[in-house]
NUPASE-837965 format. One line per 10 residues: number of its first residue (from 0); their letters; for each residue x, y, z of N, C-alpha, C. Coordinates in steps of 0.02 Angstrom, whole numbers, plus 50000, padded with zeros to 5 digits. Example, Ala and Ser with C-alpha at 12.3 -4.5 7.8 and 13.67 -1.06 7.14 Angstrom:
0> as> 50660,49716,50390,50615,49775,50390,50660,49835,50390  50642,49888,50354,50684,49947,50357,50645,50002,50394
This chain:
0> msyamassye> 50042,49940,50000,50000,50000,50000,50044,50063,50000  50030,50110,49957,50070,50171,49953,50058,50214,50014  50105,50261,50026,50100,50307,50082,50039,50351,50075  50024,50372,50013,49965,50416,50002,49901,50380,50020  49896,50315,49998,49836,50277,50014,49830,50266,50089  49887,50251,50122,49885,50240,50195,49863,50303,50231  49888,50360,50208,49870,50424,50239,49796,50438,50233  49767,50421,50173,49696,50433,50163,49654,50390,50209  49676,50326,50219,49640,50283,50265,49644,50308,50337  49703,50334,50356,49713,50359,50423,49668,50420,50435
10> kddandvdrr> 49661,50464,50385,49618,50522,50392,49545,50501,50397  49526,50449,50359,49458,50423,50363,49443,50397,50433  49492,50360,50462,49483,50334,50530,49473,50390,50580  49512,50444,50573,49507,50501,50618,49439,50534,50609  49414,50539,50547,49350,50570,50535,49292,50529,50563  49303,50462,50568,49251,50418,50594,49243,50424,50670  49293,50453,50703,49291,50459,50776,49267,50530,50794  49213,50533,50832,49183,50597,50851,49211,50620,50918  49245,50677,50918,49276,50701,50980,49224,50721,51033  49161,50731,51013,49110,50748,51062,49100,50691,51112
20> failmivvsv> 49108,50629,51088,49103,50572,51134,49160,50573,51184  49219,50594,51162,49277,50599,51207,49265,50652,51260  49237,50709,51240,49222,50762,51288,49171,50738,51339  49121,50700,51315,49071,50671,51360,49104,50622,51408  49151,50582,51383,49186,50534,51425,49227,50570,51479  49256,50627,51462,49294,50665,51512,49248,50686,51568  49188,50711,51551,49140,50733,51602,49119,50673,51645  49104,50617,51613,49085,50556,51649,49141,50534,51695  49203,50537,51671,49260,50515,51711,49270,50559,51772  49267,50625,51763,49274,50671,51820,49220,50657,51872
30> tffyllnmmt> 49158,50647,51848,49102,50633,51893,49111,50567,51930  49134,50515,51892,49145,50449,51922,49196,50452,51979  49252,50485,51967,49304,50486,52019,49285,50531,52077  49245,50583,52064,49220,50624,52118,49174,50583,52163  49127,50545,52133,49082,50503,52171,49120,50448,52208  49172,50421,52176,49213,50370,52209,49247,50398,52271  49270,50459,52265,49300,50493,52323,49250,50500,52380  49189,50522,52363,49137,50531,52413,49118,50465,52445  49112,50412,52405,49094,50346,52431,49150,50318,52476  49211,50331,52457,49268,50309,52497,49266,50343,52566
40> akfikpppsa> 49253,50408,52565,49251,50445,52628,49194,50421,52673  49139,50400,52643,49080,50381,52681,49081,50309,52705  49106,50263,52664,49097,50192,52679,49161,50155,52696  49220,50183,52681,49282,50147,52695,49321,50185,52749  49333,50151,52803,49369,50181,52859,49443,50188,52842  49472,50247,52850,49543,50255,52835,49586,50217,52885  49646,50197,52865,49691,50164,52913,49710,50211,52969  49727,50185,53028,49743,50228,53086,49799,50278,53071  49847,50257,53030,49903,50301,53015,49883,50362,52974  49823,50358,52941,49800,50413,52899,49744,50453,52932
50> skdpwrwrnl> 49732,50441,52996,49676,50474,53030,49686,50550,53034  49748,50573,53036,49761,50645,53039,49759,50678,52971  49762,50638,52918,49760,50666,52850,49718,50620,52806  49651,50618,52817,49608,50573,52778,49607,50589,52704  49620,50652,52685,49622,50669,52614,49676,50629,52578  49734,50624,52610,49790,50587,52578,49770,50515,52565  49735,50484,52612,49712,50415,52603,49663,50409,52546  49613,50453,52545,49563,50450,52492,49594,50463,52424  49637,50512,52420,49669,50529,52356,49710,50471,52330  49747,50439,52374,49789,50382,52354,49746,50323,52332
60> fvswihailc> 49692,50310,52369,49648,50253,52352,49615,50264,52284  49591,50325,52271,49560,50339,52206,49611,50334,52150  49672,50356,52162,49726,50350,52112,49741,50277,52098  49739,50236,52149,49751,50164,52141,49697,50132,52097  49634,50151,52110,49579,50125,52069,49587,50146,51996  49606,50209,51985,49617,50232,51917,49673,50192,51884  49727,50179,51921,49783,50141,51893,49761,50071,51873  49720,50039,51914,49695,49971,51898,49652,49973,51835  49604,50020,51832,49559,50024,51775,49597,50042,51711  49637,50095,51715,49671,50119,51655,49727,50072,51634
70> gswdlacfsv> 49763,50044,51683,49817,49996,51666,49790,49935,51630  49732,49910,51654,49701,49852,51622,49675,49870,51553  49645,49928,51546,49620,49952,51482,49677,49960,51432  49732,49986,51457,49790,49998,51413,49818,49932,51387  49824,49883,51431,49846,49816,51409,49799,49787,51358  49734,49797,51368,49684,49773,51320,49692,49807,51252  49708,49872,51253,49718,49909,51190,49773,49878,51147  49829,49863,51178,49885,49835,51140,49875,49761,51124  49832,49727,51163,49818,49658,51148,49768,49651,51091  49716,49693,51092,49664,49689,51041,49686,49722,50976
80> ypemfndlva> 49727,49774,50980,49749,49810,50921,49826,49812,50918  49859,49755,50909,49932,49755,50905,49958,49794,50845  49915,49803,50794,49936,49842,50735,49949,49915,50752  49927,49936,50811,49939,50004,50833,50014,50020,50834  50055,49970,50848,50127,49981,50850,50155,50000,50782  50119,49984,50728,50143,50001,50661,50141,50077,50648  50096,50111,50681,50092,50184,50673,50058,50214,50735  50099,50229,50785,50073,50255,50847,50046,50326,50840  50066,50360,50787,50046,50430,50778,49976,50435,50747  49964,50399,50692,49902,50405,50655,49847,50358,50679
90> hinyftymmv> 49866,50307,50718,49816,50258,50741,49761,50293,50782  49699,50272,50771,49643,50296,50812,49583,50250,50802  49549,50235,50856,49483,50204,50855,49450,50220,50922  49386,50205,50928,49350,50225,50988,49377,50193,51052  49400,50131,51047,49423,50095,51106,49484,50129,51137  49532,50147,51096,49592,50179,51121,49580,50254,51135  49543,50286,51092,49528,50358,51099,49489,50371,51164  49441,50328,51180,49401,50338,51241,49443,50325,51304  49492,50280,51299,49535,50270,51357,49574,50333,51373  49598,50367,51321,49634,50430,51332,49588,50481,51365
100> afstgyfiyd> 49525,50484,51341,49477,50531,51370,49461,50514,51442  49453,50449,51457,49439,50427,51525,49495,50447,51573  49556,50436,51551,49613,50452,51594,49621,50528,51600  49607,50565,51547,49609,50638,51550,49561,50663,51603  49501,50634,51606,49452,50653,51656,49479,50641,51726  49515,50585,51736,49543,50572,51803,49593,50625,51822  49639,50642,51777,49691,50691,51794,49662,50760,51806  49609,50778,51770,49575,50841,51783,49542,50839,51852  49508,50783,51866,49477,50775,51933,49530,50782,51988  49586,50747,51980,49637,50746,52032,49667,50816,52042
110> aldmylnnkl> 49678,50852,51987,49704,50921,51992,49653,50965,52029  49589,50957,52015,49537,50996,52050,49534,50977,52123  49541,50912,52138,49540,50888,52207,49599,50918,52246  49657,50921,52215,49716,50950,52247,49706,51025,52258  49677,51058,52209,49664,51130,52215,49616,51145,52272  49561,51108,52276,49510,51119,52327,49537,51104,52397  49588,51062,52402,49617,51045,52467,49685,51078,52479  49700,51129,52438,49762,51169,52447,49825,51126,52446  49829,51080,52397,49887,51035,52392,49930,51049,52331  49911,51097,52290,49947,51108,52227,50020,51128,52239
120> lsdwgvtlhh> 50032,51171,52287,50100,51194,52300,50140,51145,52341  50108,51115,52392,50145,51068,52434,50163,51004,52396  50121,50984,52349,50135,50926,52306,50152,50950,52236  50201,50994,52231,50216,51027,52167,50239,50977,52114  50271,50923,52134,50293,50873,52085,50234,50840,52051  50183,50823,52091,50122,50793,52063,50086,50844,52020  50084,50907,52043,50051,50960,52005,50084,50969,51937  50150,50971,51935,50186,50978,51872,50172,50919,51826  50172,50859,51854,50157,50799,51816,50087,50804,51784  50038,50825,51824,49969,50830,51799,49962,50882,51744
130> iivilffiht> 49996,50938,51751,49992,50991,51700,50019,50964,51633  50076,50930,51636,50106,50902,51575,50059,50851,51543  50033,50806,51584,49990,50753,51558,49926,50782,51528  49893,50828,51563,49830,50856,51539,49840,50893,51473  49893,50932,51467,49906,50968,51405,49917,50920,51346  49957,50869,51358,49973,50820,51306,49910,50781,51286  49870,50760,51335,49811,50720,51321,49757,50761,51287  49746,50822,51309,49695,50864,51278,49714,50879,51205  49778,50889,51192,49800,50899,51122,49782,50838,51081  49793,50778,51108,49777,50716,51072,49702,50712,51059
140> iltkygtglt> 49661,50729,51108,49588,50724,51100,49562,50774,51049  49586,50835,51052,49561,50887,51007,49583,50877,50935  49646,50855,50926,49673,50847,50858,49662,50776,50831  49646,50728,50877,49639,50657,50858,49704,50632,50826  49760,50656,50853,49826,50642,50825,49871,50618,50882  49903,50561,50872,49949,50534,50922,49915,50492,50976  49858,50462,50960,49823,50421,51009,49866,50362,51031  49900,50331,50984,49943,50274,51000,49999,50294,51048  50030,50352,51035,50083,50375,51080,50055,50388,51150  49994,50414,51154,49964,50426,51219,49949,50361,51255
150> cvalmteing> 49930,50310,51216,49920,50243,51246,49986,50217,51274  50040,50230,51239,50107,50210,51264,50121,50248,51329  50105,50312,51331,50115,50352,51392,50076,50323,51451  50016,50297,51437,49974,50270,51491,49996,50202,51515  50049,50175,51485,50080,50114,51514,50105,50127,51585  50117,50191,51601,50140,50208,51668,50089,50187,51721  50025,50184,51702,49974,50165,51750,49980,50091,51771  50012,50050,51729,50025,49981,51748,50071,49981,51809  50123,50021,51806,50167,50029,51864,50130,50063,51922  50084,50109,51905,50047,50144,51957,50009,50098,52004
160> vflharklmq> 49987,50040,51979,49952,49991,52021,49997,49971,52079  50061,49957,52065,50107,49935,52117,50136,49994,52157  50145,50050,52123,50172,50109,52157,50123,50134,52211  50058,50137,52194,50009,50159,52243,49996,50104,52296  49999,50041,52275,49990,49987,52323,50044,49989,52377  50104,50007,52357,50160,50014,52405,50143,50064,52460  50117,50122,52439,50100,50173,52489,50041,50153,52531  49992,50119,52500,49935,50095,52539,49956,50044,52591  50003,49999,52572,50029,49950,52620,50063,49985,52678  50100,50038,52664,50133,50075,52717,50082,50108,52763
170> mfqfgfnhkl> 50027,50133,52734,49975,50163,52775,49942,50111,52820  49934,50050,52795,49905,49997,52835,49958,49961,52876  50018,49989,52877,50073,49967,52920,50095,49895,52907  50100,49879,52843,50131,49816,52824,50206,49822,52838  50236,49771,52867,50307,49773,52879,50347,49765,52815  50408,49793,52813,50451,49787,52754,50467,49714,52739  50463,49671,52789,50478,49600,52779,50416,49559,52763  50358,49591,52759,50297,49555,52742,50302,49529,52670  50278,49468,52659,50285,49436,52593,50251,49477,52538  50191,49503,52554,50156,49543,52504,50193,49607,52487
180> yilnkymnls> 50222,49638,52539,50260,49700,52527,50322,49686,52485  50356,49631,52499,50416,49613,52461,50398,49599,52388  50344,49560,52378,50322,49545,52310,50304,49609,52272  50266,49652,52305,50246,49715,52273,50307,49759,52259  50357,49757,52304,50417,49797,52296,50452,49781,52230  50462,49717,52218,50498,49697,52157,50455,49707,52094  50390,49697,52100,50346,49712,52044,50346,49787,52029  50348,49827,52081,50349,49899,52074,50413,49922,52038  50471,49898,52061,50534,49919,52032,50541,49895,51959  50520,49833,51946,50527,49806,51877,50480,49842,51829
190> tfiicrgfpi> 50417,49851,51849,50370,49886,51804,50386,49960,51798  50418,49987,51849,50440,50057,51845,50488,50066,51787  50538,50022,51783,50588,50027,51730,50556,50016,51662  50513,49965,51656,50484,49947,51591,50429,49996,51571  50382,50008,51617,50321,50045,51599,50328,50120,51608  50384,50144,51633,50397,50216,51635,50456,50234,51591  50507,50192,51591,50566,50206,51550,50552,50201,51476  50521,50145,51455,50506,50136,51384,50461,50190,51356  50404,50207,51389,50361,50260,51361,50396,50326,51350  50438,50346,51397,50473,50411,51390,50518,50409,51328
200> irifygllye> 50556,50355,51320,50601,50349,51263,50561,50347,51197  50506,50308,51197,50467,50300,51135,50432,50365,51116  50405,50401,51164,50371,50464,51149,50420,50516,51125  50478,50519,51156,50529,50567,51135,50552,50552,51063  50560,50488,51048,50578,50468,50979,50523,50489,50930  50460,50478,50950,50404,50496,50907,50401,50571,50894  50415,50611,50945,50415,50684,50937,50473,50707,50893  50528,50670,50894,50585,50688,50853,50575,50670,50779  50548,50611,50765,50549,50586,50696,50481,50572,50665  50427,50572,50703,50363,50550,50676,50308,50603,50675
210> cheivlplri> 50308,50646,50724,50252,50694,50733,50263,50758,50692  50268,50750,50626,50284,50807,50583,50225,50855,50575  50164,50830,50587,50106,50873,50579,50096,50921,50639  50130,50908,50694,50127,50954,50751,50173,51013,50736  50148,51073,50745,50188,51133,50729,50251,51133,50773  50305,51161,50746,50371,51157,50778,50371,51184,50849  50342,51244,50863,50344,51269,50933,50311,51221,50982  50255,51191,50961,50220,51144,51005,50260,51080,51013  50292,51058,50959,50333,50998,50963,50392,51008,51010  50422,51067,51008,50478,51083,51053,50453,51084,51125
220> tfkfmvilma> 50393,51112,51136,50364,51114,51203,50353,51044,51229  50325,50999,51187,50313,50931,51208,50379,50894,51224  50431,50907,51185,50496,50876,51199,50522,50898,51267  50515,50962,51281,50536,50989,51346,50497,50956,51403  50431,50946,51393,50390,50915,51444,50409,50842,51455  50426,50808,51401,50448,50738,51408,50513,50734,51447  50559,50781,51435,50622,50783,51473,50608,50795,51547  50560,50840,51561,50541,50852,51631,50513,50789,51663  50471,50753,51625,50443,50691,51651,50498,50640,51665  50549,50639,51622,50605,50593,51633,50641,50610,51698
230> vinivlfkrl> 50652,50674,51710,50686,50696,51771,50645,50678,51832  50579,50691,51829,50535,50674,51885,50538,50599,51901  50537,50558,51849,50538,50485,51859,50605,50460,51884  50659,50491,51862,50725,50472,51887,50731,50487,51962  50707,50545,51982,50708,50564,52053,50665,50515,52094  50606,50499,52068,50561,50453,52102,50592,50383,52108  50623,50360,52054,50654,50293,52055,50712,50292,52105  50750,50345,52109,50805,50350,52157,50778,50344,52228  50722,50378,52242,50692,50376,52309,50667,50305,52325  50637,50273,52274,50612,50205,52285,50668,50157,52301
240> cksdvliyfm> 50723,50162,52263,50780,50118,52276,50810,50130,52345  50812,50194,52364,50841,50211,52430,50797,50184,52486  50731,50191,52480,50687,50172,52535,50671,50097,52536  50667,50066,52477,50645,49996,52475,50701,49946,52464  50758,49970,52441,50814,49924,52427,50872,49936,52475  50899,49996,52475,50959,50011,52515,50944,50004,52590  50889,50035,52612,50873,50032,52683,50858,49960,52705  50825,49922,52660,50809,49852,52676,50873,49812,52686  50922,49819,52639,50983,49781,52645,51026,49805,52704  51022,49870,52718,51058,49896,52777,51030,49867,52841
250> skhkqvngde> 50964,49863,52845,50933,49834,52905,50949,49760,52912  50951,49724,52855,50969,49653,52856,51042,49645,52879  51086,49691,52855,51157,49688,52874,51165,49701,52949  51128,49750,52975,51132,49765,53046,51106,49707,53087  51052,49675,53061,51023,49619,53097,51073,49561,53101  51108,49547,53046,51158,49493,53045,51215,49509,53092  51240,49571,53088,51294,49592,53132,51274,49590,53205  51210,49608,53218,51185,49606,53286,51182,49535,53312  51161,49488,53270,51158,49418,53290,51228,49392,53304  51277,49412,53262,51346,49390,53272,51374,49417,53337
260> nnysykkk> 51359,49481,53351,51384,49512,53413,51353,49478,53473  51288,49461,53469,51256,49428,53525,51285,49359,53536  51302,49325,53480,51331,49258,53486,51400,49263,53518  51441,49313,53498,51507,49322,53527,51501,49338,53601  51452,49379,53618,51443,49399,53688,51425,49338,53731  51382,49294,53703,51362,49235,53740,51422,49188,53751  51466,49183,53700,51524,49140,53707,51570,49165,53762  51575,49233,53766,51618,49261,53819,51587,49247,53887
């Protein structure tokens, strides 16, 4: 098939997708997560460690639910439509397009939730992340361009399942030596590398060589935002390694040395 014929089919696919449904999905998504927040506050008792800051508990729980829903949806997108990898820029259909809209609604909801609870400045890293994501996703929805790349970006939600579960376990005071915590720790670190590292590299490559229809100033802006996202994720990964790997091995080392010292003391 010639490039001209392929381009005409891609434009037809884009024309077949009505962005009004995506806008409706955004509204539905914002409403869904708002109601989920209210239901969580009413029916689920926060862990004792979060009693002084119940907002943090509810926000984390809602984020975890979004990660489960969106991460599963994203896996389904690449399973049902593996041909999407052939052209991540021009690919579009309702199944993938609506997932982008659903997730956009969540990030808008979460930004509003942070604003209403005066968390935008104190959680500036999350705020910056949300601004970048919302701008990129809304551009995809309005232009119907780069849906596949956005699906790649949402692979991060697969890692989000384990990243948020880690914090929830800490709130429920799971010990670092608990089997579930250890299993989640390694799933978190491995999916972090795969599901956050690969999307950043792939999106940056797409902006460099594939997204020619995006005007140059906007393309430069998106490249800068991807670099910022890379920096944010590197800092986060460093913190995870320090708290879940280095401290764990240091505590194990101290425990072994303590046992040896006790044994030597008993012999004396």
